[in-house]
C-alpha positions in Angstrom: -46.6 33.0 -73.7 -47.3 30.1 -71.5 -44.4 28.8 -69.4 -44.2 25.5 -67.5 -44.6 26.4 -63.9 -45.1 23.9 -61.0 -47.3 25.0 -58.2 -47.1 25.6 -55.3 -44.1 27.7 -56.3 -41.4 28.6 -53.8 -39.7 32.0 -54.1 -36.4 32.3 -52.3 -34.2 35.1 -51.2 -31.3 33.9 -49.1 -32.6 31.5 -46.5 -36.2 33.0 -46.7 -38.9 31.2 -48.7 -42.4 32.3 -49.4 -44.9 30.4 -51.5 -47.1 31.2 -54.5 -50.2 29.1 -55.2 -52.3 28.8 -58.3 -56.1 28.6 -58.1 -58.6 27.6 -60.8 -62.3 28.3 -60.4 -65.1 26.1 -61.5 -65.6 28.5 -64.4 -62.1 28.2 -65.6 -60.8 31.5 -64.2 -57.1 31.3 -63.0 -55.7 33.4 -60.1 -52.5 33.4 -58.1 -52.1 33.7 -54.4 -49.2 34.6 -52.2 -49.2 33.5 -48.5 -47.0 34.6 -45.6 -47.2 35.3 -41.9 -47.7 38.8 -40.5 -47.1 38.2 -36.9 -49.5 35.5 -35.9 -51.8 36.2 -38.9 -51.7 34.7 -42.4 -51.5 37.3 -45.1 -52.9 36.5 -48.6 -52.0 38.5 -51.7 -54.3 37.5 -54.7 -54.1 38.6 -58.3 -55.2 37.3 -61.7 -51.7 38.0 -63.2 -48.9 35.8 -62.2 -46.2 38.5 -62.7 -47.8 40.7 -60.1 -47.9 38.0 -57.5 -44.4 36.9 -58.4 -43.1 40.4 -58.0 -44.8 40.7 -54.6 -43.4 37.4 -53.6 -39.9 38.5 -54.5 -40.3 41.8 -52.6 -41.7 40.1 -49.4 -39.0 37.4 -49.5 -36.3 40.1 -49.8 -37.7 42.2 -47.0 -37.9 39.1 -44.7 -34.4 38.0 -45.5 -33.0 41.5 -44.8 -35.0 41.7 -41.6 -37.0 44.7 -42.7 -39.8 43.5 -40.5 -41.8 46.7 -40.5 -43.3 45.5 -43.7 -44.9 42.8 -41.8 -46.1 45.2 -39.0 -44.6 43.1 -36.3 -44.6 44.3 -32.7 -41.2 45.4 -31.3 -40.6 42.2 -29.3 -41.7 40.0 -32.1 -39.6 42.0 -34.6 -36.4 41.5 -32.4 -37.1 37.9 -31.9 -37.6 37.3 -35.7 -34.3 39.1 -36.5 -32.5 37.1 -34.0 -34.0 33.8 -35.3 -32.9 34.6 -38.9 -29.4 35.5 -37.7 -29.1 32.2 -35.7 -30.3 30.1 -38.6 -28.2 31.9 -41.2 -25.1 29.6 -40.9 -27.3 26.5 -41.4 -29.0 27.5 -44.6 -32.3 26.4 -43.2 -35.3 28.7 -43.4 -37.1 29.8 -40.3 -40.3 28.0 -41.5 -38.3 24.8 -42.1 -36.6 25.1 -38.7 -40.0 25.4 -37.1 -41.2 22.3 -38.9 -38.2 20.3 -37.7 -38.5 21.5 -34.1 -42.2 20.7 -34.0 -41.5 17.2 -35.3 -38.7 16.5 -32.8 -40.7 17.9 -29.9 -43.6 15.6 -30.8 -41.2 12.6 -30.5 -39.3 13.7 -27.3 -41.9 15.9 -25.5 -39.3 18.2 -23.9 -37.4 20.9 -25.6 -34.3 20.3 -23.4 -34.1 16.6 -24.4 -34.0 17.5 -28.1 -30.5 19.0 -27.8 -29.4 16.1 -25.5 -30.7 13.6 -28.0 -28.8 15.4 -30.7 -25.6 15.2 -28.6 -26.1 11.5 -28.0 -26.4 10.9 -31.6 -23.3 12.9 -32.4 -21.3 10.9 -29.9 -22.6 7.6 -31.2 -21.3 8.5 -34.7 -17.8 8.6 -33.2 -18.1 5.2 -31.5 -16.0 2.3 -33.1 -18.4 -0.5 -33.9 -16.9 -3.9 -32.7 -18.6 -7.2 -32.0 -18.6 -8.7 -28.5 -16.2 -11.5 -29.3 -13.6 -9.1 -30.5 -13.9 -6.9 -27.4 -13.6 -10.1 -25.3 -10.4 -11.1 -27.1 -8.9 -7.6 -26.5 -9.8 -7.7 -22.8 -8.3 -11.1 -22.2 -5.1 -10.1 -23.9 -5.1 -6.8 -21.8 -5.5 -8.7 -18.6 -2.9 -11.3 -19.5 -0.4 -8.6 -20.3 -1.1 -7.0 -16.9 -0.1 -10.1 -15.1 -3.4 -11.4 -14.0 -3.3 -15.0 -12.6 -3.9 -18.1 -14.6 -6.9 -19.0 -12.4 -8.4 -15.5 -12.8 -7.9 -15.7 -16.6 -9.5 -19.1 -16.9 -12.6 -17.9 -15.0 -12.7 -14.7 -17.1 -12.4 -16.6 -20.4 -15.0 -19.2 -19.5 -17.7 -16.7 -18.4 -17.1 -14.2 -21.3 -17.1 -17.0 -23.9 -20.6 -17.9 -23.0 -21.6 -14.2 -23.2 -20.0 -13.6 -26.6 -21.6 -16.8 -27.9 -25.0 -15.5 -26.8 -24.5 -12.0 -28.4 -23.0 -12.1 -31.8 -23.6 -8.4 -32.4 -21.7 -5.0 -31.7 -21.4 -4.5 -28.0 -22.9 -1.0 -28.3 -26.2 -2.6 -29.4 -26.8 -4.6 -26.2 -29.5 -3.2 -23.9 -30.0 -3.4 -20.1 -33.0 -5.7 -20.7 -30.9 -8.1 -22.8 -28.2 -8.3 -20.1 -30.9 -9.0 -17.4 -32.4 -11.7 -19.6 -29.0 -13.3 -20.2 -28.3 -13.4 -16.4 -31.7 -14.9 -15.7 -31.2 -17.6 -18.3 -28.0 -18.9 -16.6 -30.1 -20.6 -13.9 -27.5 -20.1 -11.2 -27.7 -18.8 -7.6 -27.6 -15.2 -6.6 -23.9 -15.2 -5.7 -22.8 -16.7 -9.0 -25.1 -14.4 -10.9 -23.6 -11.4 -9.2 -20.1 -12.6 -10.1 -21.1 -12.9 -13.8 -22.7 -9.4 -13.5 -19.4 -8.0 -12.1 -17.4 -9.6 -15.0 -19.7 -8.1 -17.6 -19.2 -4.8 -15.9 -15.4 -5.2 -16.4 -16.1 -6.0 -20.1 -18.3 -2.9 -20.7 -15.9 -0.5 -18.9 -13.1 -1.9 -21.0 -15.2 -1.2 -24.2 -15.7 2.4 -23.1 -11.9 2.8 -22.9 -11.6 1.4 -26.4 -14.1 3.9 -27.7 -16.6 1.1 -28.5 -19.2 2.5 -26.1 -20.0 6.0 -25.2 -18.4 7.3 -22.0 -21.8 7.8 -20.4 -23.1 4.4 -21.3 -24.7 2.8 -18.3 -23.2 -0.6 -18.8 -24.5 -2.8 -15.9 -25.4 0.1 -13.6 -29.1 -0.4 -14.3 -28.9 -4.2 -14.0 -30.1 -5.1 -10.5 -28.0 -7.2 -8.3 -29.5 -10.6 -7.4 -30.4 -11.5 -3.8 -27.7 -13.8 -2.3 -28.8 -16.5 0.1 -26.3 -17.1 2.8 -27.8 -19.9 4.7 -26.5 -22.8 2.6 -22.9 -22.7 3.7 -21.5 -26.2 3.8 -18.8 -27.6 6.0 -17.1 -30.9 6.9 -17.4 -32.5 10.3 -14.2 -33.4 12.2 -15.1 -37.1 11.5 -15.3 -36.5 7.8 -12.0 -34.6 7.8 -10.3 -37.5 9.6 -11.6 -39.9 7.0 -10.3 -37.8 4.1 -6.9 -37.3 5.6 -6.4 -40.9 6.6 -7.2 -42.5 3.3 -5.6 -39.8 1.1 -2.5 -40.7 -1.0 0.6 -38.8 0.4 0.6 -36.2 -2.4 -2.8 -35.0 -1.5 -2.3 -34.6 2.2 -0.6 -31.1 2.1 -3.4 -29.7 0.1 -6.1 -31.1 2.5 -4.2 -29.9 5.6 -3.6 -26.4 4.3 -7.2 -26.0 3.3 -8.5 -27.5 6.6 -6.2 -26.0 9.1 -5.1 -22.7 7.4 -8.2 -21.9 5.2 -6.0 -21.1 2.1 -8.0 -20.9 -1.0 -7.8 -23.7 -3.6 -6.0 -21.6 -6.2 -3.6 -20.1 -3.6 -2.6 -23.6 -2.4 -1.8 -24.5 -6.0 0.6 -21.6 -6.2 2.4 -22.3 -2.9 5.9 -23.5 -2.8 7.5 -25.4 0.0 9.8 -22.4 1.0 6.7 -20.4 1.7 6.0 -22.7 4.7 8.3 -21.6 7.6 8.3 -24.3 10.3 10.9 -22.2 12.4 8.7 -19.2 12.5 5.5 -21.3 12.6 3.7 -19.5 9.7 2.8 -19.8 6.1 3.4 -16.9 3.6 0.9 -16.2 0.9 2.7 -13.9 -1.4 1.0 -10.9 -2.9 1.6 -12.4 -6.4 -0.1 -15.7 -5.3 -2.9 -14.1 -3.3 -6.4 -13.6 -4.9 -6.5 -10.1 -3.3 -2.9 -9.3 -4.3 -2.1 -8.6 -0.6 0.6 -10.6 1.2 -0.5 -12.3 4.4 1.0 -14.6 7.1 -1.1 -17.5 8.5 -0.1 -19.1 11.8 0.4 -22.8 11.8 -1.6 -25.0 14.3 0.0 -28.0 15.9 -2.3 -30.3 13.7 -1.1 -28.5 10.6 2.5 -29.0 11.5 2.0 -32.7 12.1 0.2 -33.3 8.9 2.8 -31.4 6.8 6.1 -32.4 8.4 6.4 -35.9 6.6 5.9 -34.3 3.2 8.2 -31.3 3.4 10.5 -30.6 0.5 13.3 -28.1 0.1 11.8 -26.6 -3.0 9.1 -27.0 -5.6 5.3 -26.6 -5.6 3.3 -28.0 -2.6 0.7 -29.4 -5.0 1.9 -31.7 -7.8 -1.5 -32.1 -9.5 -2.7 -29.9 -12.5 -6.3 -30.9 -11.9 -7.0 -31.0 -8.1 -10.8 -31.2 -8.5 -10.6 -34.7 -10.0 -8.2 -35.9 -7.4 -10.5 -34.7 -4.6 -13.6 -36.3 -6.1 -11.8 -39.7 -6.2 -10.6 -39.2 -2.6 -14.1 -38.4 -1.3 -15.5 -41.5 -3.0 -12.8 -43.6 -1.5 -13.4 -42.1 2.0 -17.2 -42.4 1.8 -17.5 -38.7 2.2 -19.7 -36.3 0.1 -17.4 -33.7 -1.4 -18.6 -30.2 -0.9 -17.4 -27.2 -3.0 -15.1 -24.9 -1.1 -16.0 -26.7 2.2 -12.5 -26.9 3.5 -12.1 -23.2 3.6 -15.6 -22.7 4.9 -14.9 -25.3 7.6 -11.6 -23.6 8.7 -13.2 -20.2 8.9 -16.3 -21.5 10.8 -14.2 -23.6 13.3 -11.5 -20.9 13.7 -14.1 -18.2 14.5 -15.6 -20.5 17.1 -12.1 -21.2 18.5 -10.9 -17.5 18.7 -14.3 -15.6 18.9 -12.4 -13.0 16.8 -13.9 -12.5 13.3 -11.4 -9.6 12.2 -8.5 -11.9 13.1 -9.8 -14.8 11.1 -10.7 -12.4 8.3 -7.1 -11.4 8.1 -5.8 -15.0 8.1 -8.3 -15.9 5.4 -7.6 -12.8 3.2 -11.2 -11.5 3.4 -13.1 -8.7 5.1 -15.1 -9.4 8.2 -18.2 -8.5 6.4 -17.6 -11.1 3.6 -16.6 -13.7 6.2 -19.9 -13.2 8.0 -21.9 -13.3 4.9 -20.4 -15.9 2.8 -18.2 -18.2 4.8 -19.3 -18.5 8.4 -21.5 -21.4 9.6 -22.1 -21.1 13.4 -20.5 -24.0 15.4 -19.9 -24.9 19.0 -16.4 -24.2 20.4 -16.1 -27.9 21.5 -16.6 -29.0 17.9 -14.0 -26.5 16.8 -11.6 -28.1 19.3 -12.2 -31.4 17.8 -11.6 -30.1 14.3 -8.1 -28.7 15.2 -7.4 -31.9 17.1 -7.6 -34.2 14.0 -4.1 -35.7 13.9 -2.4 -38.4 11.8 -3.2 -41.8 13.0 -0.2 -43.8 14.5 0.0 -46.5 17.2 1.1 -43.9 19.7 -1.2 -41.1 18.5 -4.8 -42.2 18.1 -7.4 -39.5 18.8 -10.9 -40.5 19.8 -13.2 -37.8 18.3 -16.2 -36.8 20.3 -19.7 -36.7 18.8 -20.2 -33.4 17.1 -23.2 -31.0 16.7 -22.9 -28.5 13.9 -25.3 -25.7 14.1 
């Protein structure tokens, strides 16, 4: 009786599989062959009757499954290894032959047996990651920072920079590669310092994504993204003559801002947060509260005589020192009126440069400015002569009895 059999035919016992093949000769004779490994050799069992070969296949599979390896005439070490391999694989339901095939394929892809397990672990972790698009993570980060009391200026900067990033990457954050981050930073077309600032903000975003389980804990984030080289020889400052022009044509509401930047070196954003009670004429100092400071550290800044003279006519008992929401626009109008080219952050750069020349004490100036000495030297300091510094701090309000003749200046 002829039965419908499909060859090669697999004969199983437990997790062990052996294979029976059918062979037809050119003369039409049919034979059946069983193949299996005996140590490192292939054993072939050939008969003309299928039942005999099938019976042998059942017996071999049973013996292999039970670990009766003496049937295969394995050496003692091989026999022990074989038994252990079968025991290890038993919970998986995968045969030893199949396991060997899988391992060989994985090894050909990775090239290192240790990396195969690590790759499997990485894949396992990735399956637990919550897939979220960049813009959703950005929204969650902004909300988190706002709830933790970050300043409006910081939030505005964070929002603007991350909005550009989320617009460029409309995809899950976990899919973004190091190369893509580097290409994005290069595409900004900005200087080294600005590029590094954006890099730092992206680092904040990727670390936040890890905390929200949207990235693996061992994700490199921006760690493999190189920092840009920062050029520090383009620090721009005002001359004493330019400062005098700005102060003497400014509308009264602008003078406190200009004076505090020029003679105390307070940051643009910090001045906007100052209130008149923070300026203590009796003690001769200005308090920048921790909540108003960029570094979240309170500091006291001494008041020079020039600063006192410029501020005194404008003092109020309460309220903000700066009444304008958009100071940048006011300053550009002022510079045009005074015939002076406005330079970004130049009031603070000028104060630090002239103050260092005056005191010859970088750590002291670093404290007053709310920076480290290293940052002062790298990012803010332009070398000037002490005589020019004296002229800077001697710029006073013009009055009939107080006209200061400024000497010519040479800024290094």
